TORKOL-4160 file (C-alpha; in steps of 0.2 Angstrom, whole numbers, padded with zeros to 4 digits, m for minus):
342
<pt num="1" X="0022" Y="0096" Z="m0094"/>
<pt num="2" X="0010" Y="0100" Z="m0081"/>
<pt num="3" X="0009" Y="0117" Z="m0076"/>
<pt num="4" X="m0001" Y="0128" Z="m0061"/>
<pt num="5" X="m0003" Y="0143" Z="m0055"/>
<pt num="6" X="m0004" Y="0143" Z="m0036"/>
<pt num="7" X="m0017" Y="0154" Z="m0024"/>
<pt num="8" X="m0018" Y="0152" Z="m0006"/>
<pt num="9" X="m0035" Y="0154" Z="m0001"/>
<pt num="10" X="m0033" Y="0152" Z="0017"/>
<pt num="11" X="m0023" Y="0148" Z="0033"/>
<pt num="12" X="m0027" Y="0135" Z="0046"/>
<pt num="13" X="m0018" Y="0129" Z="0061"/>
<pt num="14" X="m0009" Y="0110" Z="0055"/>
<pt num="15" X="m0023" Y="0111" Z="0040"/>
<pt num="16" X="m0026" Y="0092" Z="0036"/>
<pt num="17" X="m0042" Y="0083" Z="0029"/>
<pt num="18" X="m0051" Y="0092" Z="0011"/>
<pt num="19" X="m0067" Y="0087" Z="0005"/>
<pt num="20" X="m0082" Y="0089" Z="m0005"/>
<pt num="21" X="m0099" Y="0094" Z="0003"/>
<pt num="22" X="m0115" Y="0096" Z="m0006"/>
<pt num="23" X="m0128" Y="0107" Z="0001"/>
<pt num="24" X="m0143" Y="0116" Z="m0003"/>
<pt num="25" X="m0140" Y="0113" Z="m0022"/>
<pt num="26" X="m0123" Y="0121" Z="m0020"/>
<pt num="27" X="m0106" Y="0112" Z="m0020"/>
<pt num="28" X="m0093" Y="0116" Z="m0009"/>
<pt num="29" X="m0074" Y="0112" Z="m0002"/>
<pt num="30" X="m0070" Y="0107" Z="0015"/>
<pt num="31" X="m0052" Y="0109" Z="0023"/>
<pt num="32" X="m0051" Y="0103" Z="0041"/>
<pt num="33" X="m0037" Y="0102" Z="0055"/>
<pt num="34" X="m0027" Y="0090" Z="0063"/>
<pt num="35" X="m0027" Y="0098" Z="0078"/>
<pt num="36" X="m0039" Y="0105" Z="0090"/>
<pt num="37" X="m0044" Y="0121" Z="0076"/>
<pt num="38" X="m0058" Y="0122" Z="0066"/>
<pt num="39" X="m0064" Y="0116" Z="0048"/>
<pt num="40" X="m0066" Y="0129" Z="0035"/>
<pt num="41" X="m0079" Y="0130" Z="0020"/>
<pt num="42" X="m0074" Y="0135" Z="0004"/>
<pt num="43" X="m0083" Y="0139" Z="m0013"/>
<pt num="44" X="m0076" Y="0129" Z="m0029"/>
<pt num="45" X="m0068" Y="0147" Z="m0034"/>
<pt num="46" X="m0059" Y="0145" Z="m0019"/>
<pt num="47" X="m0068" Y="0160" Z="m0008"/>
<pt num="48" X="m0071" Y="0156" Z="0012"/>
<pt num="49" X="m0090" Y="0155" Z="0014"/>
<pt num="50" X="m0090" Y="0149" Z="0031"/>
<pt num="51" X="m0084" Y="0140" Z="0046"/>
<pt num="52" X="m0093" Y="0121" Z="0047"/>
<pt num="53" X="m0086" Y="0118" Z="0067"/>
<pt num="54" X="m0074" Y="0125" Z="0078"/>
<pt num="55" X="m0065" Y="0111" Z="0084"/>
<pt num="56" X="m0061" Y="0099" Z="0091"/>
<pt num="57" X="m0054" Y="0093" Z="0076"/>
<pt num="58" X="m0042" Y="0078" Z="0076"/>
<pt num="59" X="m0050" Y="0074" Z="0059"/>
<pt num="60" X="m0040" Y="0062" Z="0046"/>
<pt num="61" X="m0055" Y="0059" Z="0035"/>
<pt num="62" X="m0072" Y="0065" Z="0028"/>
<pt num="63" X="m0085" Y="0061" Z="0015"/>
<pt num="64" X="m0103" Y="0065" Z="0012"/>
<pt num="65" X="m0117" Y="0052" Z="0013"/>
<pt num="66" X="m0134" Y="0058" Z="0007"/>
<pt num="67" X="m0138" Y="0073" Z="0019"/>
<pt num="68" X="m0124" Y="0071" Z="0032"/>
<pt num="69" X="m0106" Y="0075" Z="0032"/>
<pt num="70" X="m0095" Y="0059" Z="0041"/>
<pt num="71" X="m0079" Y="0063" Z="0050"/>
<pt num="72" X="m0067" Y="0055" Z="0061"/>
<pt num="73" X="m0065" Y="0066" Z="0077"/>
<pt num="74" X="m0049" Y="0068" Z="0090"/>
<pt num="75" X="m0038" Y="0059" Z="0079"/>
<pt num="76" X="m0022" Y="0071" Z="0084"/>
<pt num="77" X="m0007" Y="0061" Z="0081"/>
<pt num="78" X="m0005" Y="0040" Z="0081"/>
<pt num="79" X="0001" Y="0044" Z="0101"/>
<pt num="80" X="m0014" Y="0052" Z="0105"/>
<pt num="81" X="m0030" Y="0044" Z="0096"/>
<pt num="82" X="m0037" Y="0034" Z="0109"/>
<pt num="83" X="m0053" Y="0043" Z="0110"/>
<pt num="84" X="m0055" Y="0043" Z="0091"/>
<pt num="85" X="m0072" Y="0043" Z="0083"/>
<pt num="86" X="m0083" Y="0041" Z="0067"/>
<pt num="87" X="m0095" Y="0055" Z="0069"/>
<pt num="88" X="m0108" Y="0064" Z="0058"/>
<pt num="89" X="m0114" Y="0081" Z="0054"/>
<pt num="90" X="m0131" Y="0089" Z="0049"/>
<pt num="91" X="m0135" Y="0107" Z="0047"/>
<pt num="92" X="m0145" Y="0115" Z="0062"/>
<pt num="93" X="m0153" Y="0132" Z="0065"/>
<pt num="94" X="m0136" Y="0138" Z="0072"/>
<pt num="95" X="m0124" Y="0130" Z="0063"/>
<pt num="96" X="m0118" Y="0111" Z="0061"/>
<pt num="97" X="m0122" Y="0099" Z="0075"/>
<pt num="98" X="m0111" Y="0085" Z="0077"/>
<pt num="99" X="m0117" Y="0067" Z="0082"/>
<pt num="100" X="m0108" Y="0050" Z="0086"/>
<pt num="101" X="m0110" Y="0039" Z="0073"/>
<pt num="102" X="m0097" Y="0026" Z="0082"/>
<pt num="103" X="m0082" Y="0024" Z="0094"/>
<pt num="104" X="m0067" Y="0018" Z="0086"/>
<pt num="105" X="m0051" Y="0021" Z="0095"/>
<pt num="106" X="m0036" Y="0024" Z="0082"/>
<pt num="107" X="m0047" Y="0026" Z="0069"/>
<pt num="108" X="m0037" Y="0036" Z="0055"/>
<pt num="109" X="m0045" Y="0034" Z="0037"/>
<pt num="110" X="m0063" Y="0028" Z="0032"/>
<pt num="111" X="m0074" Y="0027" Z="0017"/>
<pt num="112" X="m0090" Y="0024" Z="0009"/>
<pt num="113" X="m0092" Y="0007" Z="m0004"/>
<pt num="114" X="m0105" Y="0003" Z="m0014"/>
<pt num="115" X="m0114" Y="m0011" Z="m0026"/>
<pt num="116" X="m0130" Y="m0013" Z="m0032"/>
<pt num="117" X="m0140" Y="0001" Z="m0022"/>
<pt num="118" X="m0131" Y="m0005" Z="m0005"/>
<pt num="119" X="m0118" Y="0005" Z="0004"/>
<pt num="120" X="m0103" Y="0001" Z="0017"/>
<pt num="121" X="m0093" Y="0011" Z="0029"/>
<pt num="122" X="m0075" Y="0004" Z="0028"/>
<pt num="123" X="m0065" Y="0011" Z="0043"/>
<pt num="124" X="m0047" Y="0007" Z="0047"/>
<pt num="125" X="m0038" Y="0008" Z="0063"/>
<pt num="126" X="m0021" Y="0015" Z="0063"/>
<pt num="127" X="m0016" Y="0000" Z="0078"/>
<pt num="128" X="m0027" Y="m0005" Z="0091"/>
<pt num="129" X="m0019" Y="m0001" Z="0110"/>
<pt num="130" X="m0001" Y="0007" Z="0116"/>
<pt num="131" X="0007" Y="0006" Z="0130"/>
<pt num="132" X="0021" Y="0022" Z="0128"/>
<pt num="133" X="0024" Y="0034" Z="0114"/>
<pt num="134" X="0027" Y="0026" Z="0097"/>
<pt num="135" X="0022" Y="0009" Z="0101"/>
<pt num="136" X="0018" Y="0002" Z="0087"/>
<pt num="137" X="0016" Y="m0018" Z="0094"/>
<pt num="138" X="m0004" Y="m0018" Z="0094"/>
<pt num="139" X="m0009" Y="m0020" Z="0077"/>
<pt num="140" X="m0024" Y="m0012" Z="0069"/>
<pt num="141" X="m0039" Y="m0019" Z="0059"/>
<pt num="142" X="m0050" Y="m0014" Z="0043"/>
<pt num="143" X="m0069" Y="m0014" Z="0050"/>
<pt num="144" X="m0084" Y="m0013" Z="0040"/>
<pt num="145" X="m0104" Y="m0011" Z="0043"/>
<pt num="146" X="m0120" Y="m0010" Z="0031"/>
<pt num="147" X="m0124" Y="0008" Z="0033"/>
<pt num="148" X="m0144" Y="0011" Z="0029"/>
<pt num="149" X="m0151" Y="0028" Z="0019"/>
<pt num="150" X="m0155" Y="0038" Z="0035"/>
<pt num="151" X="m0138" Y="0038" Z="0048"/>
<pt num="152" X="m0148" Y="0050" Z="0060"/>
<pt num="153" X="m0155" Y="0035" Z="0068"/>
<pt num="154" X="m0137" Y="0033" Z="0076"/>
<pt num="155" X="m0131" Y="0044" Z="0092"/>
<pt num="156" X="m0117" Y="0040" Z="0107"/>
<pt num="157" X="m0134" Y="0028" Z="0114"/>
<pt num="158" X="m0137" Y="0019" Z="0099"/>
<pt num="159" X="m0123" Y="0018" Z="0089"/>
<pt num="160" X="m0116" Y="0007" Z="0074"/>
<pt num="161" X="m0110" Y="m0008" Z="0075"/>
<pt num="162" X="m0094" Y="m0010" Z="0065"/>
<pt num="163" X="m0084" Y="m0028" Z="0062"/>
<pt num="164" X="m0068" Y="m0032" Z="0061"/>
<pt num="165" X="m0063" Y="m0039" Z="0042"/>
<pt num="166" X="m0045" Y="m0041" Z="0043"/>
<pt num="167" X="m0034" Y="m0040" Z="0060"/>
<pt num="168" X="m0017" Y="m0039" Z="0063"/>
<pt num="169" X="m0010" Y="m0024" Z="0052"/>
<pt num="170" X="0003" Y="m0014" Z="0056"/>
<pt num="171" X="0003" Y="0004" Z="0054"/>
<pt num="172" X="m0013" Y="0002" Z="0043"/>
<pt num="173" X="m0013" Y="0023" Z="0037"/>
<pt num="174" X="m0015" Y="0023" Z="0016"/>
<pt num="175" X="m0036" Y="0025" Z="0010"/>
<pt num="176" X="m0041" Y="0026" Z="m0008"/>
<pt num="177" X="m0056" Y="0023" Z="m0017"/>
<pt num="178" X="m0059" Y="0016" Z="m0033"/>
<pt num="179" X="m0073" Y="0015" Z="m0044"/>
<pt num="180" X="m0075" Y="0001" Z="m0058"/>
<pt num="181" X="m0089" Y="m0004" Z="m0069"/>
<pt num="182" X="m0103" Y="0005" Z="m0058"/>
<pt num="183" X="m0095" Y="m0003" Z="m0040"/>
<pt num="184" X="m0085" Y="0007" Z="m0029"/>
<pt num="185" X="m0070" Y="m0003" Z="m0020"/>
<pt num="186" X="m0057" Y="0002" Z="m0008"/>
<pt num="187" X="m0038" Y="0000" Z="m0007"/>
<pt num="188" X="m0031" Y="m0001" Z="0012"/>
<pt num="189" X="m0012" Y="0002" Z="0013"/>
<pt num="190" X="m0002" Y="m0008" Z="0028"/>
<pt num="191" X="0015" Y="m0013" Z="0032"/>
<pt num="192" X="0009" Y="m0030" Z="0029"/>
<pt num="193" X="0005" Y="m0026" Z="0009"/>
<pt num="194" X="m0010" Y="m0016" Z="m0001"/>
<pt num="195" X="m0028" Y="m0026" Z="0001"/>
<pt num="196" X="m0041" Y="m0022" Z="m0010"/>
<pt num="197" X="m0060" Y="m0022" Z="0000"/>
<pt num="198" X="m0074" Y="m0024" Z="m0012"/>
<pt num="199" X="m0093" Y="m0025" Z="m0009"/>
<pt num="200" X="m0101" Y="m0041" Z="m0005"/>
<pt num="201" X="m0102" Y="m0055" Z="m0017"/>
<pt num="202" X="m0116" Y="m0061" Z="m0011"/>
<pt num="203" X="m0115" Y="m0061" Z="0008"/>
<pt num="204" X="m0116" Y="m0046" Z="0020"/>
<pt num="205" X="m0099" Y="m0040" Z="0023"/>
<pt num="206" X="m0086" Y="m0034" Z="0011"/>
<pt num="207" X="m0074" Y="m0046" Z="0002"/>
<pt num="208" X="m0054" Y="m0042" Z="0006"/>
<pt num="209" X="m0037" Y="m0048" Z="m0002"/>
<pt num="210" X="m0022" Y="m0046" Z="m0005"/>
<pt num="211" X="m0015" Y="m0038" Z="m0020"/>
<pt num="212" X="0004" Y="m0033" Z="m0017"/>
<pt num="213" X="0013" Y="m0039" Z="m0004"/>
<pt num="214" X="0023" Y="m0026" Z="m0001"/>
<pt num="215" X="0023" Y="m0010" Z="0013"/>
<pt num="216" X="0013" Y="0004" Z="0007"/>
<pt num="217" X="0010" Y="0020" Z="0016"/>
<pt num="218" X="m0003" Y="0026" Z="0003"/>
<pt num="219" X="m0009" Y="0022" Z="m0014"/>
<pt num="220" X="m0017" Y="0026" Z="m0031"/>
<pt num="221" X="m0023" Y="0012" Z="m0043"/>
<pt num="222" X="m0023" Y="0023" Z="m0057"/>
<pt num="223" X="m0020" Y="0019" Z="m0077"/>
<pt num="224" X="m0004" Y="0033" Z="m0079"/>
<pt num="225" X="0003" Y="0024" Z="m0095"/>
<pt num="226" X="m0015" Y="0022" Z="m0104"/>
<pt num="227" X="m0012" Y="0004" Z="m0109"/>
<pt num="228" X="m0030" Y="m0002" Z="m0101"/>
<pt num="229" X="m0022" Y="m0009" Z="m0086"/>
<pt num="230" X="m0021" Y="m0001" Z="m0069"/>
<pt num="231" X="m0005" Y="0002" Z="m0060"/>
<pt num="232" X="m0002" Y="0005" Z="m0040"/>
<pt num="233" X="0008" Y="0019" Z="m0040"/>
<pt num="234" X="0014" Y="0019" Z="m0021"/>
<pt num="235" X="0022" Y="0028" Z="m0007"/>
<pt num="236" X="0032" Y="0017" Z="0005"/>
<pt num="237" X="0035" Y="0014" Z="0019"/>
<pt num="238" X="0024" Y="0022" Z="0033"/>
<pt num="239" X="0028" Y="0040" Z="0032"/>
<pt num="240" X="0041" Y="0036" Z="0021"/>
<pt num="241" X="0052" Y="0043" Z="0006"/>
<pt num="242" X="0050" Y="0032" Z="m0009"/>
<pt num="243" X="0039" Y="0032" Z="m0023"/>
<pt num="244" X="0038" Y="0017" Z="m0033"/>
<pt num="245" X="0025" Y="0010" Z="m0045"/>
<pt num="246" X="0019" Y="m0008" Z="m0049"/>
<pt num="247" X="0012" Y="m0016" Z="m0062"/>
<pt num="248" X="0004" Y="m0034" Z="m0062"/>
<pt num="249" X="0016" Y="m0037" Z="m0044"/>
<pt num="250" X="0031" Y="m0031" Z="m0050"/>
<pt num="251" X="0041" Y="m0013" Z="m0048"/>
<pt num="252" X="0043" Y="m0005" Z="m0065"/>
<pt num="253" X="0047" Y="0012" Z="m0060"/>
<pt num="254" X="0056" Y="0020" Z="m0043"/>
<pt num="255" X="0059" Y="0039" Z="m0042"/>
<pt num="256" X="0077" Y="0041" Z="m0039"/>
<pt num="257" X="0076" Y="0054" Z="m0024"/>
<pt num="258" X="0073" Y="0053" Z="m0008"/>
<pt num="259" X="0057" Y="0062" Z="m0002"/>
<pt num="260" X="0056" Y="0062" Z="0018"/>
<pt num="261" X="0038" Y="0060" Z="0023"/>
<pt num="262" X="0027" Y="0058" Z="0009"/>
<pt num="263" X="0010" Y="0058" Z="0010"/>
<pt num="264" X="m0001" Y="0068" Z="0001"/>
<pt num="265" X="m0008" Y="0060" Z="m0014"/>
<pt num="266" X="m0021" Y="0060" Z="m0028"/>
<pt num="267" X="m0025" Y="0055" Z="m0047"/>
<pt num="268" X="m0026" Y="0072" Z="m0057"/>
<pt num="269" X="m0036" Y="0069" Z="m0076"/>
<pt num="270" X="m0032" Y="0084" Z="m0087"/>
<pt num="271" X="m0031" Y="0085" Z="m0105"/>
<pt num="272" X="m0027" Y="0069" Z="m0111"/>
<pt num="273" X="m0016" Y="0063" Z="m0097"/>
<pt num="274" X="m0018" Y="0055" Z="m0080"/>
<pt num="275" X="m0006" Y="0062" Z="m0066"/>
<pt num="276" X="m0003" Y="0055" Z="m0049"/>
<pt num="277" X="0003" Y="0069" Z="m0038"/>
<pt num="278" X="0010" Y="0065" Z="m0022"/>
<pt num="279" X="0022" Y="0079" Z="m0011"/>
<pt num="280" X="0030" Y="0077" Z="0005"/>
<pt num="281" X="0033" Y="0084" Z="0021"/>
<pt num="282" X="0050" Y="0084" Z="0027"/>
<pt num="283" X="0065" Y="0091" Z="0016"/>
<pt num="284" X="0062" Y="0101" Z="0000"/>
<pt num="285" X="0045" Y="0098" Z="0002"/>
<pt num="286" X="0041" Y="0094" Z="m0016"/>
<pt num="287" X="0025" Y="0092" Z="m0026"/>
<pt num="288" X="0025" Y="0082" Z="m0039"/>
<pt num="289" X="0015" Y="0075" Z="m0053"/>
<pt num="290" X="0021" Y="0060" Z="m0062"/>
<pt num="291" X="0015" Y="0052" Z="m0080"/>
<pt num="292" X="0017" Y="0041" Z="m0092"/>
<pt num="293" X="0029" Y="0051" Z="m0107"/>
<pt num="294" X="0026" Y="0042" Z="m0125"/>
<pt num="295" X="0039" Y="0047" Z="m0134"/>
<pt num="296" X="0053" Y="0041" Z="m0122"/>
<pt num="297" X="0043" Y="0026" Z="m0116"/>
<pt num="298" X="0045" Y="0031" Z="m0097"/>
<pt num="299" X="0038" Y="0037" Z="m0083"/>
<pt num="300" X="0042" Y="0056" Z="m0079"/>
<pt num="301" X="0036" Y="0070" Z="m0068"/>
<pt num="302" X="0036" Y="0087" Z="m0065"/>
<pt num="303" X="0037" Y="0099" Z="m0051"/>
<pt num="304" X="0021" Y="0108" Z="m0047"/>
<pt num="305" X="0028" Y="0117" Z="m0030"/>
<pt num="306" X="0041" Y="0117" Z="m0017"/>
<pt num="307" X="0043" Y="0121" Z="0000"/>
<pt num="308" X="0024" Y="0119" Z="0005"/>
<pt num="309" X="0022" Y="0103" Z="0012"/>
<pt num="310" X="0004" Y="0097" Z="0008"/>
<pt num="311" X="m0003" Y="0085" Z="0021"/>
<pt num="312" X="m0017" Y="0082" Z="0007"/>
<pt num="313" X="m0021" Y="0088" Z="m0009"/>
<pt num="314" X="m0040" Y="0085" Z="m0020"/>
<pt num="315" X="m0041" Y="0087" Z="m0038"/>
<pt num="316" X="m0058" Y="0092" Z="m0044"/>
<pt num="317" X="m0067" Y="0103" Z="m0061"/>
<pt num="318" X="m0075" Y="0118" Z="m0059"/>
<pt num="319" X="m0081" Y="0124" Z="m0075"/>
<pt num="320" X="m0068" Y="0126" Z="m0090"/>
<pt num="321" X="m0055" Y="0124" Z="m0075"/>
<pt num="322" X="m0044" Y="0108" Z="m0067"/>
<pt num="323" X="m0039" Y="0112" Z="m0049"/>
<pt num="324" X="m0031" Y="0107" Z="m0036"/>
<pt num="325" X="m0033" Y="0110" Z="m0017"/>
<pt num="326" X="m0019" Y="0106" Z="m0007"/>
<pt num="327" X="m0019" Y="0106" Z="0014"/>
<pt num="328" X="m0001" Y="0112" Z="0015"/>
<pt num="329" X="m0001" Y="0105" Z="0034"/>
<pt num="330" X="0019" Y="0113" Z="0036"/>
<pt num="331" X="0016" Y="0130" Z="0032"/>
<pt num="332" X="m0003" Y="0131" Z="0038"/>
<pt num="333" X="m0008" Y="0135" Z="0020"/>
<pt num="334" X="m0024" Y="0130" Z="0011"/>
<pt num="335" X="m0020" Y="0132" Z="m0008"/>
<pt num="336" X="m0028" Y="0132" Z="m0025"/>
<pt num="337" X="m0017" Y="0127" Z="m0038"/>
<pt num="338" X="m0026" Y="0128" Z="m0058"/>
<pt num="339" X="m0018" Y="0116" Z="m0070"/>
<pt num="340" X="m0016" Y="0114" Z="m0087"/>
<pt num="341" X="m0005" Y="0107" Z="m0098"/>
<pt num="342" X="0010" Y="0116" Z="m0109"/>
């Protein structure tokens, strides 16, 4: 059984995105806001150490690349993201300076995949346009571009050129990076299904293939049952209420209750077990840890928290502690959960 001890380490209006950040030999945790609010910096023990920026927010994704921090900018909601773009931050004399990497309207998630010393930015647009609120008639895309070592050559006047890899994707929401055999690839969750994006097999552009023909809002690719083969742990449909596990393309488990507005998702490895942690933002707002029970030969779950409403969560280790940071958007609390098996 997975147990936890919760500590609220801060409050931030509509807290949303989480990431790690290395600077001057020290490692920090970041929490940024969905709306026009700041991004806070914490040490690994959960003490707030600074403010990365005051705004404008709209941060759906963050990731460090060499000495800069990439982030989405001005994605406030599916109905207010036409001005969204990917920016990067550098350390200046009076704080952190923001630079435009590329304009990419409706960009929601992104990540960097790599192989053999080369790196590519993979970015996903939730849609491509809309004429009215909740208009989903214009599908989004998966985009990619190879990255040079130094991103500081890019600016609003000299932007990184992104190429479309896959078009016609509706509610292009989910994104997770997976490392395997020294290579990093990405999974993208859409209403059309789940796509795998790999570094090029010899050419210049990443390679895409659909690996599951079922709607997905978010997913993990993880070996929960310990048999050496990964399962797809899937939240569906878009901002949906269903937790499923797929193995070799077949659904092998479905959580019996509905969890409205599923959103937070991360892999946790503590003790000798692997867990898929997920949280929903409506109803009871549970934070659940799913795992495999070798005694009963079935999937099971532990309740970690209730009522908080996590938008995202992030697992990391600090010393001898296994820690889960959560952006509990529905309660504006930034929380740190110390985890252990009992």
